[in-house]
N, C-alpha and C positions, 0 to 999 in steps of 0.2 A: 497485431502490433498492441502491445498493450496502452491503453490511455494516458497514463502517467506518463509515457515515454512520447505519445506523439504529438506532432508539431502543430494540427489542426484538429479540430473538434470534430469527431465521428457524425453527430448530428445535425452540428450548426455549418461546419465547417471553417469557423473564426480560427483564428490563433491561439496557440492556449501555450504560448513560447512568449516573454519579456523579448521585444525587438532589441537590437542593437543601435537603434537611434533613442531619441527621447521620445517616449510614447504614452498611452495612457491606456488604462483598466477598469473593469468594471465587470459584474455579473451579468453574463449573458441574458437575456430576454428570454430565448426561446430554451436553450438548457440549464440555465443556471449556473454554469461555471464560471471560473474569471477568465475574459479573453482581454487581450492588447491588442490595440489599434494606434493609429494616428489622425487623429483629425486637424488640418489646418483650419484656421482661421485665414480672412483676408488679406491681411497685411502677412502673411507668412509665417506667424508663429501657430503654436497647439493653441487648438480649444479646448480648456477644461469649462464643463458643465459638473452638476452638481450629481456627486455621488461618483465622480469620477477619481482615479487615484494618476497622480503624474509620476514616471518613473524617468531619473537620467541616469545614462550610462555613466559608466566609472571614469574620473578625470582623474591626471596622473599629472603632478606639477613638479618642477624644476627648479632651481637659483642656476642651472647651464645656460647662457644668452642662445646658444645653438640651440636648443632643444622649444619648441613650437608649443608645451606646456607652461612655460615660464611666469614666473612673477616680475612683476614690475614694480618698482618704489615703494607704491602707496598701496597696491596687492598683497606685497609682503607683508606691510607694517598692520595692514588690518587682519589679517590673518594669522597673525603672530598673539596679536589682540584677543583673537578668541579663545584661542588655546587655554 
């Protein structure tokens, strides 16, 4: 399998693919490749340290009230102002 297509590094075994949830990435100290992982703080959030990149999954929003990714009035106004 080609290294660019691999999910895990053949040298260190760490993930080479972005996770489908919020995750971190940094160069591996062993092989130097960008690796992806999640490190959780005691309060349950992600703990980001110096030199790490934070990656968030793509999000979709809708004006349809039955959609779980909907805007509330204050959020919609803030979003429109940011455009």
